[in-house]
mmCIF file of the protein (N, C-alpha, C, O) and its ligand, coordinates in Angstrom:
data_MODEL
# 
_entry.id   MODEL 
# 
loop_
_entity.id 
_entity.type 
_entity.pdbx_number_of_molecules 
1 polymer     1 
2 non-polymer 1 
# 
_entity_poly.entity_id                      1 
_entity_poly.type                           'polypeptide(L)' 
_entity_poly.nstd_linkage                   no 
_entity_poly.nstd_monomer                   no 
_entity_poly.pdbx_seq_one_letter_code       
;(UNK)(UNK)(UNK)(UNK)(UNK)(UNK)(UNK)(UNK)(UNK)(UNK)(UNK)(UNK)(UNK)(UNK)(UNK)(UNK)
(UNK)(UNK)(UNK)(UNK)(UNK)(UNK)(UNK)(UNK)(UNK)(UNK)(UNK)(UNK)(UNK)(UNK)(UNK)(UNK)
(UNK)(UNK)(UNK)(UNK)(UNK)(UNK)(UNK)(UNK)(UNK)(UNK)(UNK)(UNK)(UNK)(UNK)(UNK)(UNK)
(UNK)(UNK)
;
_entity_poly.pdbx_seq_one_letter_code_can   XXXXXXXXXXXXXXXXXXXXXXXXXXXXXXXXXXXXXXXXXXXXXXXXXX 
_entity_poly.pdbx_strand_id                 A 
# 
loop_
_entity_poly_seq.entity_id 
_entity_poly_seq.num 
_entity_poly_seq.mon_id 
_entity_poly_seq.hetero 
1 1  UNK n 
1 2  UNK n 
1 3  UNK n 
1 4  UNK n 
1 5  UNK n 
1 6  UNK n 
1 7  UNK n 
1 8  UNK n 
1 9  UNK n 
1 10 UNK n 
1 11 UNK n 
1 12 UNK n 
1 13 UNK n 
1 14 UNK n 
1 15 UNK n 
1 16 UNK n 
1 17 UNK n 
1 18 UNK n 
1 19 UNK n 
1 20 UNK n 
1 21 UNK n 
1 22 UNK n 
1 23 UNK n 
1 24 UNK n 
1 25 UNK n 
1 26 UNK n 
1 27 UNK n 
1 28 UNK n 
1 29 UNK n 
1 30 UNK n 
1 31 UNK n 
1 32 UNK n 
1 33 UNK n 
1 34 UNK n 
1 35 UNK n 
1 36 UNK n 
1 37 UNK n 
1 38 UNK n 
1 39 UNK n 
1 40 UNK n 
1 41 UNK n 
1 42 UNK n 
1 43 UNK n 
1 44 UNK n 
1 45 UNK n 
1 46 UNK n 
1 47 UNK n 
1 48 UNK n 
1 49 UNK n 
1 50 UNK n 
# 
loop_
_struct_asym.id 
_struct_asym.entity_id 
A 1 
B 2 
# 
loop_
_chem_comp.id 
_chem_comp.type 
_chem_comp.mon_nstd_flag 
UNK 'L-peptide linking' . 
ZN  non-polymer         . 
# 
_pdbx_entity_nonpoly.entity_id   2 
_pdbx_entity_nonpoly.name        ? 
_pdbx_entity_nonpoly.comp_id     ZN 
# 
_pdbx_nonpoly_scheme.asym_id         B 
_pdbx_nonpoly_scheme.entity_id       2 
_pdbx_nonpoly_scheme.mon_id          ZN 
_pdbx_nonpoly_scheme.ndb_seq_num     1 
_pdbx_nonpoly_scheme.pdb_seq_num     101 
_pdbx_nonpoly_scheme.auth_seq_num    101 
_pdbx_nonpoly_scheme.pdb_mon_id      ZN 
_pdbx_nonpoly_scheme.auth_mon_id     ZN 
_pdbx_nonpoly_scheme.pdb_strand_id   A 
_pdbx_nonpoly_scheme.pdb_ins_code    . 
# 
loop_
_atom_site.group_PDB 
_atom_site.id 
_atom_site.type_symbol 
_atom_site.label_atom_id 
_atom_site.label_alt_id 
_atom_site.label_comp_id 
_atom_site.label_asym_id 
_atom_site.label_entity_id 
_atom_site.label_seq_id 
_atom_site.pdbx_PDB_ins_code 
_atom_site.Cartn_x 
_atom_site.Cartn_y 
_atom_site.Cartn_z 
_atom_site.occupancy 
_atom_site.B_iso_or_equiv 
_atom_site.pdbx_formal_charge 
_atom_site.auth_seq_id 
_atom_site.auth_comp_id 
_atom_site.auth_asym_id 
_atom_site.auth_atom_id 
_atom_site.pdbx_PDB_model_num 
ATOM   1   N  N  . UNK A 1 1  ? -0.829  16.720 13.643  1.00 0.00 ? 1   UNK A N  1 
ATOM   2   C  CA . UNK A 1 1  ? -0.534  16.036 12.377  1.00 0.00 ? 1   UNK A CA 1 
ATOM   3   C  C  . UNK A 1 1  ? -0.320  17.171 11.249  1.00 0.00 ? 1   UNK A C  1 
ATOM   4   O  O  . UNK A 1 1  ? -1.204  17.999 11.032  1.00 0.00 ? 1   UNK A O  1 
ATOM   5   N  N  . UNK A 1 2  ? 0.871   17.164 10.558  1.00 0.00 ? 2   UNK A N  1 
ATOM   6   C  CA . UNK A 1 2  ? 1.010   18.007 9.742   1.00 0.00 ? 2   UNK A CA 1 
ATOM   7   C  C  . UNK A 1 2  ? 0.631   17.583 8.238   1.00 0.00 ? 2   UNK A C  1 
ATOM   8   O  O  . UNK A 1 2  ? 0.531   16.382 7.986   1.00 0.00 ? 2   UNK A O  1 
ATOM   9   N  N  . UNK A 1 3  ? 0.432   18.487 7.295   1.00 0.00 ? 3   UNK A N  1 
ATOM   10  C  CA . UNK A 1 3  ? 0.001   18.116 6.024   1.00 0.00 ? 3   UNK A CA 1 
ATOM   11  C  C  . UNK A 1 3  ? 0.884   17.044 5.323   1.00 0.00 ? 3   UNK A C  1 
ATOM   12  O  O  . UNK A 1 3  ? 0.384   16.109 4.698   1.00 0.00 ? 3   UNK A O  1 
ATOM   13  N  N  . UNK A 1 4  ? 2.161   17.222 5.452   1.00 0.00 ? 4   UNK A N  1 
ATOM   14  C  CA . UNK A 1 4  ? 3.023   16.170 4.812   1.00 0.00 ? 4   UNK A CA 1 
ATOM   15  C  C  . UNK A 1 4  ? 3.008   14.848 5.385   1.00 0.00 ? 4   UNK A C  1 
ATOM   16  O  O  . UNK A 1 4  ? 3.484   13.872 4.804   1.00 0.00 ? 4   UNK A O  1 
ATOM   17  N  N  . UNK A 1 5  ? 2.434   14.806 6.585   1.00 0.00 ? 5   UNK A N  1 
ATOM   18  C  CA . UNK A 1 5  ? 2.413   13.454 7.218   1.00 0.00 ? 5   UNK A CA 1 
ATOM   19  C  C  . UNK A 1 5  ? 1.025   12.760 7.067   1.00 0.00 ? 5   UNK A C  1 
ATOM   20  O  O  . UNK A 1 5  ? 0.814   11.660 7.578   1.00 0.00 ? 5   UNK A O  1 
ATOM   21  N  N  . UNK A 1 6  ? 0.171   13.376 6.413   1.00 0.00 ? 6   UNK A N  1 
ATOM   22  C  CA . UNK A 1 6  ? -1.168  12.731 6.132   1.00 0.00 ? 6   UNK A CA 1 
ATOM   23  C  C  . UNK A 1 6  ? -0.987  11.423 5.454   1.00 0.00 ? 6   UNK A C  1 
ATOM   24  O  O  . UNK A 1 6  ? -0.088  11.190 4.647   1.00 0.00 ? 6   UNK A O  1 
ATOM   25  N  N  . UNK A 1 7  ? -1.888  10.596 5.830   1.00 0.00 ? 7   UNK A N  1 
ATOM   26  C  CA . UNK A 1 7  ? -1.821  9.153  5.025   1.00 0.00 ? 7   UNK A CA 1 
ATOM   27  C  C  . UNK A 1 7  ? -3.327  8.925  4.528   1.00 0.00 ? 7   UNK A C  1 
ATOM   28  O  O  . UNK A 1 7  ? -3.675  8.004  3.790   1.00 0.00 ? 7   UNK A O  1 
ATOM   29  N  N  . UNK A 1 8  ? -4.141  9.891  5.042   1.00 0.00 ? 8   UNK A N  1 
ATOM   30  C  CA . UNK A 1 8  ? -5.640  9.592  4.521   1.00 0.00 ? 8   UNK A CA 1 
ATOM   31  C  C  . UNK A 1 8  ? -6.085  11.034 4.137   1.00 0.00 ? 8   UNK A C  1 
ATOM   32  O  O  . UNK A 1 8  ? -5.628  12.072 4.615   1.00 0.00 ? 8   UNK A O  1 
ATOM   33  N  N  . UNK A 1 9  ? -6.970  10.928 3.274   1.00 0.00 ? 9   UNK A N  1 
ATOM   34  C  CA . UNK A 1 9  ? -7.579  12.363 2.693   1.00 0.00 ? 9   UNK A CA 1 
ATOM   35  C  C  . UNK A 1 9  ? -8.834  11.938 2.015   1.00 0.00 ? 9   UNK A C  1 
ATOM   36  O  O  . UNK A 1 9  ? -9.273  10.788 2.010   1.00 0.00 ? 9   UNK A O  1 
ATOM   37  N  N  . UNK A 1 10 ? -9.391  13.022 1.418   1.00 0.00 ? 10  UNK A N  1 
ATOM   38  C  CA . UNK A 1 10 ? -10.565 12.891 0.651   1.00 0.00 ? 10  UNK A CA 1 
ATOM   39  C  C  . UNK A 1 10 ? -10.284 13.168 -0.783  1.00 0.00 ? 10  UNK A C  1 
ATOM   40  O  O  . UNK A 1 10 ? -9.592  14.142 -1.078  1.00 0.00 ? 10  UNK A O  1 
ATOM   41  N  N  . UNK A 1 11 ? -10.760 12.401 -1.668  1.00 0.00 ? 11  UNK A N  1 
ATOM   42  C  CA . UNK A 1 11 ? -10.534 12.546 -3.086  1.00 0.00 ? 11  UNK A CA 1 
ATOM   43  C  C  . UNK A 1 11 ? -11.817 12.277 -3.893  1.00 0.00 ? 11  UNK A C  1 
ATOM   44  O  O  . UNK A 1 11 ? -12.712 11.588 -3.404  1.00 0.00 ? 11  UNK A O  1 
ATOM   45  N  N  . UNK A 1 12 ? -11.921 12.825 -5.151  1.00 0.00 ? 12  UNK A N  1 
ATOM   46  C  CA . UNK A 1 12 ? -12.921 12.716 -5.985  1.00 0.00 ? 12  UNK A CA 1 
ATOM   47  C  C  . UNK A 1 12 ? -12.428 11.952 -7.220  1.00 0.00 ? 12  UNK A C  1 
ATOM   48  O  O  . UNK A 1 12 ? -11.392 12.230 -7.823  1.00 0.00 ? 12  UNK A O  1 
ATOM   49  N  N  . UNK A 1 13 ? -13.280 10.954 -7.538  1.00 0.00 ? 13  UNK A N  1 
ATOM   50  C  CA . UNK A 1 13 ? -13.006 10.210 -8.863  1.00 0.00 ? 13  UNK A CA 1 
ATOM   51  C  C  . UNK A 1 13 ? -13.095 10.949 -9.992  1.00 0.00 ? 13  UNK A C  1 
ATOM   52  O  O  . UNK A 1 13 ? -14.108 11.599 -10.251 1.00 0.00 ? 13  UNK A O  1 
ATOM   53  N  N  . UNK A 1 14 ? -12.022 10.915 -10.779 1.00 0.00 ? 14  UNK A N  1 
ATOM   54  C  CA . UNK A 1 14 ? -12.019 11.716 -12.051 1.00 0.00 ? 14  UNK A CA 1 
ATOM   55  C  C  . UNK A 1 14 ? -12.948 11.250 -12.931 1.00 0.00 ? 14  UNK A C  1 
ATOM   56  O  O  . UNK A 1 14 ? -13.227 11.970 -13.890 1.00 0.00 ? 14  UNK A O  1 
ATOM   57  N  N  . UNK A 1 15 ? -13.502 10.159 -12.800 1.00 0.00 ? 15  UNK A N  1 
ATOM   58  C  CA . UNK A 1 15 ? -14.388 9.540  -13.888 1.00 0.00 ? 15  UNK A CA 1 
ATOM   59  C  C  . UNK A 1 15 ? -15.935 9.878  -13.415 1.00 0.00 ? 15  UNK A C  1 
ATOM   60  O  O  . UNK A 1 15 ? -16.690 10.495 -14.166 1.00 0.00 ? 15  UNK A O  1 
ATOM   61  N  N  . UNK A 1 16 ? -16.246 9.530  -12.412 1.00 0.00 ? 16  UNK A N  1 
ATOM   62  C  CA . UNK A 1 16 ? -17.762 9.739  -11.984 1.00 0.00 ? 16  UNK A CA 1 
ATOM   63  C  C  . UNK A 1 16 ? -17.961 10.943 -10.934 1.00 0.00 ? 16  UNK A C  1 
ATOM   64  O  O  . UNK A 1 16 ? -19.066 11.433 -10.701 1.00 0.00 ? 16  UNK A O  1 
ATOM   65  N  N  . UNK A 1 17 ? -16.880 11.320 -10.389 1.00 0.00 ? 17  UNK A N  1 
ATOM   66  C  CA . UNK A 1 17 ? -16.966 12.556 -9.491  1.00 0.00 ? 17  UNK A CA 1 
ATOM   67  C  C  . UNK A 1 17 ? -17.378 12.071 -8.005  1.00 0.00 ? 17  UNK A C  1 
ATOM   68  O  O  . UNK A 1 17 ? -17.633 12.917 -7.147  1.00 0.00 ? 17  UNK A O  1 
ATOM   69  N  N  . UNK A 1 18 ? -17.428 10.883 -7.761  1.00 0.00 ? 18  UNK A N  1 
ATOM   70  C  CA . UNK A 1 18 ? -17.686 10.275 -6.394  1.00 0.00 ? 18  UNK A CA 1 
ATOM   71  C  C  . UNK A 1 18 ? -16.528 10.618 -5.429  1.00 0.00 ? 18  UNK A C  1 
ATOM   72  O  O  . UNK A 1 18 ? -15.340 10.356 -5.616  1.00 0.00 ? 18  UNK A O  1 
ATOM   73  N  N  . UNK A 1 19 ? -17.043 11.209 -4.431  1.00 0.00 ? 19  UNK A N  1 
ATOM   74  C  CA . UNK A 1 19 ? -16.046 11.588 -3.339  1.00 0.00 ? 19  UNK A CA 1 
ATOM   75  C  C  . UNK A 1 19 ? -15.924 10.398 -2.244  1.00 0.00 ? 19  UNK A C  1 
ATOM   76  O  O  . UNK A 1 19 ? -16.892 9.813  -1.757  1.00 0.00 ? 19  UNK A O  1 
ATOM   77  N  N  . UNK A 1 20 ? -14.638 10.157 -1.961  1.00 0.00 ? 20  UNK A N  1 
ATOM   78  C  CA . UNK A 1 20 ? -14.422 9.016  -1.152  1.00 0.00 ? 20  UNK A CA 1 
ATOM   79  C  C  . UNK A 1 20 ? -13.176 9.326  -0.295  1.00 0.00 ? 20  UNK A C  1 
ATOM   80  O  O  . UNK A 1 20 ? -12.404 10.236 -0.597  1.00 0.00 ? 20  UNK A O  1 
ATOM   81  N  N  . UNK A 1 21 ? -12.990 8.448  0.906   1.00 0.00 ? 21  UNK A N  1 
ATOM   82  C  CA . UNK A 1 21 ? -11.886 8.590  1.656   1.00 0.00 ? 21  UNK A CA 1 
ATOM   83  C  C  . UNK A 1 21 ? -10.702 7.798  0.896   1.00 0.00 ? 21  UNK A C  1 
ATOM   84  O  O  . UNK A 1 21 ? -10.971 6.731  0.346   1.00 0.00 ? 21  UNK A O  1 
ATOM   85  N  N  . UNK A 1 22 ? -9.485  8.283  0.867   1.00 0.00 ? 22  UNK A N  1 
ATOM   86  C  CA . UNK A 1 22 ? -8.561  7.562  0.082   1.00 0.00 ? 22  UNK A CA 1 
ATOM   87  C  C  . UNK A 1 22 ? -7.140  7.646  0.994   1.00 0.00 ? 22  UNK A C  1 
ATOM   88  O  O  . UNK A 1 22 ? -6.993  8.418  1.942   1.00 0.00 ? 22  UNK A O  1 
ATOM   89  N  N  . UNK A 1 23 ? -6.300  6.853  0.590   1.00 0.00 ? 23  UNK A N  1 
ATOM   90  C  CA . UNK A 1 23 ? -4.908  6.675  1.260   1.00 0.00 ? 23  UNK A CA 1 
ATOM   91  C  C  . UNK A 1 23 ? -4.083  7.682  0.495   1.00 0.00 ? 23  UNK A C  1 
ATOM   92  O  O  . UNK A 1 23 ? -4.325  7.858  -0.699  1.00 0.00 ? 23  UNK A O  1 
ATOM   93  N  N  . UNK A 1 24 ? -3.139  8.343  1.096   1.00 0.00 ? 24  UNK A N  1 
ATOM   94  C  CA . UNK A 1 24 ? -2.334  9.317  0.405   1.00 0.00 ? 24  UNK A CA 1 
ATOM   95  C  C  . UNK A 1 24 ? -0.778  8.937  0.712   1.00 0.00 ? 24  UNK A C  1 
ATOM   96  O  O  . UNK A 1 24 ? -0.404  8.289  1.689   1.00 0.00 ? 24  UNK A O  1 
ATOM   97  N  N  . UNK A 1 25 ? 0.022   9.449  -0.276  1.00 0.00 ? 25  UNK A N  1 
ATOM   98  C  CA . UNK A 1 25 ? 1.359   9.317  -0.020  1.00 0.00 ? 25  UNK A CA 1 
ATOM   99  C  C  . UNK A 1 25 ? 1.984   10.612 -0.508  1.00 0.00 ? 25  UNK A C  1 
ATOM   100 O  O  . UNK A 1 25 ? 2.177   10.815 -1.707  1.00 0.00 ? 25  UNK A O  1 
ATOM   101 N  N  . UNK A 1 26 ? 2.284   11.445 0.400   1.00 0.00 ? 26  UNK A N  1 
ATOM   102 C  CA . UNK A 1 26 ? 2.676   12.864 0.082   1.00 0.00 ? 26  UNK A CA 1 
ATOM   103 C  C  . UNK A 1 26 ? 1.594   13.454 -0.536  1.00 0.00 ? 26  UNK A C  1 
ATOM   104 O  O  . UNK A 1 26 ? 0.527   13.412 0.077   1.00 0.00 ? 26  UNK A O  1 
ATOM   105 N  N  . UNK A 1 27 ? 1.636   14.108 -1.837  1.00 0.00 ? 27  UNK A N  1 
ATOM   106 C  CA . UNK A 1 27 ? 0.515   14.695 -2.499  1.00 0.00 ? 27  UNK A CA 1 
ATOM   107 C  C  . UNK A 1 27 ? -0.160  13.729 -3.483  1.00 0.00 ? 27  UNK A C  1 
ATOM   108 O  O  . UNK A 1 27 ? -1.129  14.072 -4.161  1.00 0.00 ? 27  UNK A O  1 
ATOM   109 N  N  . UNK A 1 28 ? 0.349   12.603 -3.530  1.00 0.00 ? 28  UNK A N  1 
ATOM   110 C  CA . UNK A 1 28 ? -0.128  11.460 -4.507  1.00 0.00 ? 28  UNK A CA 1 
ATOM   111 C  C  . UNK A 1 28 ? -1.310  10.731 -3.658  1.00 0.00 ? 28  UNK A C  1 
ATOM   112 O  O  . UNK A 1 28 ? -1.218  10.311 -2.505  1.00 0.00 ? 28  UNK A O  1 
ATOM   113 N  N  . UNK A 1 29 ? -2.457  10.688 -4.529  1.00 0.00 ? 29  UNK A N  1 
ATOM   114 C  CA . UNK A 1 29 ? -3.586  9.914  -4.055  1.00 0.00 ? 29  UNK A CA 1 
ATOM   115 C  C  . UNK A 1 29 ? -3.354  8.370  -4.495  1.00 0.00 ? 29  UNK A C  1 
ATOM   116 O  O  . UNK A 1 29 ? -3.315  8.068  -5.688  1.00 0.00 ? 29  UNK A O  1 
ATOM   117 N  N  . UNK A 1 30 ? -3.212  7.472  -3.528  1.00 0.00 ? 30  UNK A N  1 
ATOM   118 C  CA . UNK A 1 30 ? -2.956  6.188  -3.933  1.00 0.00 ? 30  UNK A CA 1 
ATOM   119 C  C  . UNK A 1 30 ? -4.137  5.332  -4.304  1.00 0.00 ? 30  UNK A C  1 
ATOM   120 O  O  . UNK A 1 30 ? -4.170  4.793  -5.411  1.00 0.00 ? 30  UNK A O  1 
ATOM   121 N  N  . UNK A 1 31 ? -5.060  5.190  -3.472  1.00 0.00 ? 31  UNK A N  1 
ATOM   122 C  CA . UNK A 1 31 ? -6.347  4.362  -3.833  1.00 0.00 ? 31  UNK A CA 1 
ATOM   123 C  C  . UNK A 1 31 ? -7.375  4.625  -2.657  1.00 0.00 ? 31  UNK A C  1 
ATOM   124 O  O  . UNK A 1 31 ? -6.990  4.942  -1.531  1.00 0.00 ? 31  UNK A O  1 
ATOM   125 N  N  . UNK A 1 32 ? -8.620  4.484  -2.970  1.00 0.00 ? 32  UNK A N  1 
ATOM   126 C  CA . UNK A 1 32 ? -9.602  4.516  -1.962  1.00 0.00 ? 32  UNK A CA 1 
ATOM   127 C  C  . UNK A 1 32 ? -9.390  3.572  -0.724  1.00 0.00 ? 32  UNK A C  1 
ATOM   128 O  O  . UNK A 1 32 ? -8.986  2.425  -0.915  1.00 0.00 ? 32  UNK A O  1 
ATOM   129 N  N  . UNK A 1 33 ? -9.633  3.996  0.437   1.00 0.00 ? 33  UNK A N  1 
ATOM   130 C  CA . UNK A 1 33 ? -9.516  3.199  1.555   1.00 0.00 ? 33  UNK A CA 1 
ATOM   131 C  C  . UNK A 1 33 ? -10.676 2.104  1.483   1.00 0.00 ? 33  UNK A C  1 
ATOM   132 O  O  . UNK A 1 33 ? -11.848 2.431  1.299   1.00 0.00 ? 33  UNK A O  1 
ATOM   133 N  N  . UNK A 1 34 ? -10.277 0.823  1.637   1.00 0.00 ? 34  UNK A N  1 
ATOM   134 C  CA . UNK A 1 34 ? -11.272 -0.132 1.403   1.00 0.00 ? 34  UNK A CA 1 
ATOM   135 C  C  . UNK A 1 34 ? -11.454 -0.642 0.042   1.00 0.00 ? 34  UNK A C  1 
ATOM   136 O  O  . UNK A 1 34 ? -12.168 -1.627 -0.151  1.00 0.00 ? 34  UNK A O  1 
ATOM   137 N  N  . UNK A 1 35 ? -10.836 -0.016 -0.948  1.00 0.00 ? 35  UNK A N  1 
ATOM   138 C  CA . UNK A 1 35 ? -11.134 -0.485 -2.277  1.00 0.00 ? 35  UNK A CA 1 
ATOM   139 C  C  . UNK A 1 35 ? -9.847  -0.179 -3.025  1.00 0.00 ? 35  UNK A C  1 
ATOM   140 O  O  . UNK A 1 35 ? -9.691  0.884  -3.626  1.00 0.00 ? 35  UNK A O  1 
ATOM   141 N  N  . UNK A 1 36 ? -8.936  -1.131 -2.975  1.00 0.00 ? 36  UNK A N  1 
ATOM   142 C  CA . UNK A 1 36 ? -7.625  -1.067 -3.695  1.00 0.00 ? 36  UNK A CA 1 
ATOM   143 C  C  . UNK A 1 36 ? -7.607  -1.061 -5.087  1.00 0.00 ? 36  UNK A C  1 
ATOM   144 O  O  . UNK A 1 36 ? -6.622  -0.716 -5.740  1.00 0.00 ? 36  UNK A O  1 
ATOM   145 N  N  . UNK A 1 37 ? -8.840  -1.494 -5.641  1.00 0.00 ? 37  UNK A N  1 
ATOM   146 C  CA . UNK A 1 37 ? -9.041  -1.603 -7.143  1.00 0.00 ? 37  UNK A CA 1 
ATOM   147 C  C  . UNK A 1 37 ? -9.529  -0.283 -7.723  1.00 0.00 ? 37  UNK A C  1 
ATOM   148 O  O  . UNK A 1 37 ? -9.758  -0.188 -8.928  1.00 0.00 ? 37  UNK A O  1 
ATOM   149 N  N  . UNK A 1 38 ? -9.697  0.765  -6.860  1.00 0.00 ? 38  UNK A N  1 
ATOM   150 C  CA . UNK A 1 38 ? -10.271 1.939  -7.335  1.00 0.00 ? 38  UNK A CA 1 
ATOM   151 C  C  . UNK A 1 38 ? -11.720 2.255  -6.942  1.00 0.00 ? 38  UNK A C  1 
ATOM   152 O  O  . UNK A 1 38 ? -12.291 1.708  -5.998  1.00 0.00 ? 38  UNK A O  1 
ATOM   153 N  N  . UNK A 1 39 ? -12.248 3.145  -7.711  1.00 0.00 ? 39  UNK A N  1 
ATOM   154 C  CA . UNK A 1 39 ? -13.642 3.491  -7.510  1.00 0.00 ? 39  UNK A CA 1 
ATOM   155 C  C  . UNK A 1 39 ? -14.601 2.377  -7.915  1.00 0.00 ? 39  UNK A C  1 
ATOM   156 O  O  . UNK A 1 39 ? -14.221 1.638  -8.824  1.00 0.00 ? 39  UNK A O  1 
ATOM   157 N  N  . UNK A 1 40 ? -15.812 2.154  -7.354  1.00 0.00 ? 40  UNK A N  1 
ATOM   158 C  CA . UNK A 1 40 ? -16.759 1.251  -7.795  1.00 0.00 ? 40  UNK A CA 1 
ATOM   159 C  C  . UNK A 1 40 ? -17.150 1.379  -9.306  1.00 0.00 ? 40  UNK A C  1 
ATOM   160 O  O  . UNK A 1 40 ? -17.551 0.415  -9.959  1.00 0.00 ? 40  UNK A O  1 
ATOM   161 N  N  . UNK A 1 41 ? -16.997 2.695  -9.832  1.00 0.00 ? 41  UNK A N  1 
ATOM   162 C  CA . UNK A 1 41 ? -17.279 2.846  -11.244 1.00 0.00 ? 41  UNK A CA 1 
ATOM   163 C  C  . UNK A 1 41 ? -16.242 2.354  -12.221 1.00 0.00 ? 41  UNK A C  1 
ATOM   164 O  O  . UNK A 1 41 ? -16.459 2.387  -13.432 1.00 0.00 ? 41  UNK A O  1 
ATOM   165 N  N  . UNK A 1 42 ? -15.110 1.894  -11.707 1.00 0.00 ? 42  UNK A N  1 
ATOM   166 C  CA . UNK A 1 42 ? -14.028 1.361  -12.315 1.00 0.00 ? 42  UNK A CA 1 
ATOM   167 C  C  . UNK A 1 42 ? -12.986 2.402  -12.677 1.00 0.00 ? 42  UNK A C  1 
ATOM   168 O  O  . UNK A 1 42 ? -12.098 2.108  -13.478 1.00 0.00 ? 42  UNK A O  1 
ATOM   169 N  N  . UNK A 1 43 ? -13.045 3.466  -12.189 1.00 0.00 ? 43  UNK A N  1 
ATOM   170 C  CA . UNK A 1 43 ? -12.103 4.637  -12.316 1.00 0.00 ? 43  UNK A CA 1 
ATOM   171 C  C  . UNK A 1 43 ? -10.940 4.398  -11.392 1.00 0.00 ? 43  UNK A C  1 
ATOM   172 O  O  . UNK A 1 43 ? -11.109 3.877  -10.290 1.00 0.00 ? 43  UNK A O  1 
ATOM   173 N  N  . UNK A 1 44 ? -9.735  4.783  -11.842 1.00 0.00 ? 44  UNK A N  1 
ATOM   174 C  CA . UNK A 1 44 ? -8.597  4.543  -10.941 1.00 0.00 ? 44  UNK A CA 1 
ATOM   175 C  C  . UNK A 1 44 ? -7.834  5.921  -10.797 1.00 0.00 ? 44  UNK A C  1 
ATOM   176 O  O  . UNK A 1 44 ? -6.798  6.027  -10.141 1.00 0.00 ? 44  UNK A O  1 
ATOM   177 N  N  . UNK A 1 45 ? -8.401  6.900  -11.428 1.00 0.00 ? 45  UNK A N  1 
ATOM   178 C  CA . UNK A 1 45 ? -7.680  8.286  -11.150 1.00 0.00 ? 45  UNK A CA 1 
ATOM   179 C  C  . UNK A 1 45 ? -8.532  9.014  -10.200 1.00 0.00 ? 45  UNK A C  1 
ATOM   180 O  O  . UNK A 1 45 ? -9.759  8.950  -10.271 1.00 0.00 ? 45  UNK A O  1 
ATOM   181 N  N  . UNK A 1 46 ? -7.907  9.708  -9.307  1.00 0.00 ? 46  UNK A N  1 
ATOM   182 C  CA . UNK A 1 46 ? -8.546  10.508 -8.181  1.00 0.00 ? 46  UNK A CA 1 
ATOM   183 C  C  . UNK A 1 46 ? -7.836  11.789 -8.086  1.00 0.00 ? 46  UNK A C  1 
ATOM   184 O  O  . UNK A 1 46 ? -6.618  11.901 -8.225  1.00 0.00 ? 46  UNK A O  1 
ATOM   185 N  N  . UNK A 1 47 ? -8.725  12.839 -7.822  1.00 0.00 ? 47  UNK A N  1 
ATOM   186 C  CA . UNK A 1 47 ? -8.118  14.217 -7.461  1.00 0.00 ? 47  UNK A CA 1 
ATOM   187 C  C  . UNK A 1 47 ? -8.509  14.545 -6.172  1.00 0.00 ? 47  UNK A C  1 
ATOM   188 O  O  . UNK A 1 47 ? -9.677  14.581 -5.786  1.00 0.00 ? 47  UNK A O  1 
ATOM   189 N  N  . UNK A 1 48 ? -7.260  14.850 -5.331  1.00 0.00 ? 48  UNK A N  1 
ATOM   190 C  CA . UNK A 1 48 ? -7.390  15.145 -3.938  1.00 0.00 ? 48  UNK A CA 1 
ATOM   191 C  C  . UNK A 1 48 ? -8.352  16.316 -3.837  1.00 0.00 ? 48  UNK A C  1 
ATOM   192 O  O  . UNK A 1 48 ? -8.387  17.207 -4.685  1.00 0.00 ? 48  UNK A O  1 
ATOM   193 N  N  . UNK A 1 49 ? -9.167  16.275 -2.716  1.00 0.00 ? 49  UNK A N  1 
ATOM   194 C  CA . UNK A 1 49 ? -9.966  17.357 -2.394  1.00 0.00 ? 49  UNK A CA 1 
ATOM   195 C  C  . UNK A 1 49 ? -9.215  18.213 -1.428  1.00 0.00 ? 49  UNK A C  1 
ATOM   196 O  O  . UNK A 1 49 ? -8.490  17.693 -0.580  1.00 0.00 ? 49  UNK A O  1 
ATOM   197 N  N  . UNK A 1 50 ? -9.357  19.457 -1.520  1.00 0.00 ? 50  UNK A N  1 
ATOM   198 C  CA . UNK A 1 50 ? -8.511  20.421 -0.595  1.00 0.00 ? 50  UNK A CA 1 
ATOM   199 C  C  . UNK A 1 50 ? -9.403  20.655 0.670   1.00 0.00 ? 50  UNK A C  1 
ATOM   200 O  O  . UNK A 1 50 ? -9.003  21.377 1.583   1.00 0.00 ? 50  UNK A O  1 
HETATM 201 ZN ZN . ZN  B 2 .  ? -15.763 6.642  -10.087 1.00 0.00 2 101 ZN  A ZN 1 
# 
């Protein structure tokens, strides 16, 4: 699997810093897997972990 074909990755919540598995589209982090509404803290912005 190449990097551009990834659909899952790890990201950190921009709000609380919680790391979680997320669904990806290209370089964009869409939403945490299993939580389409975002982080349990209410954050909806995530930064992908390299
Ligand atoms: Zn959070």
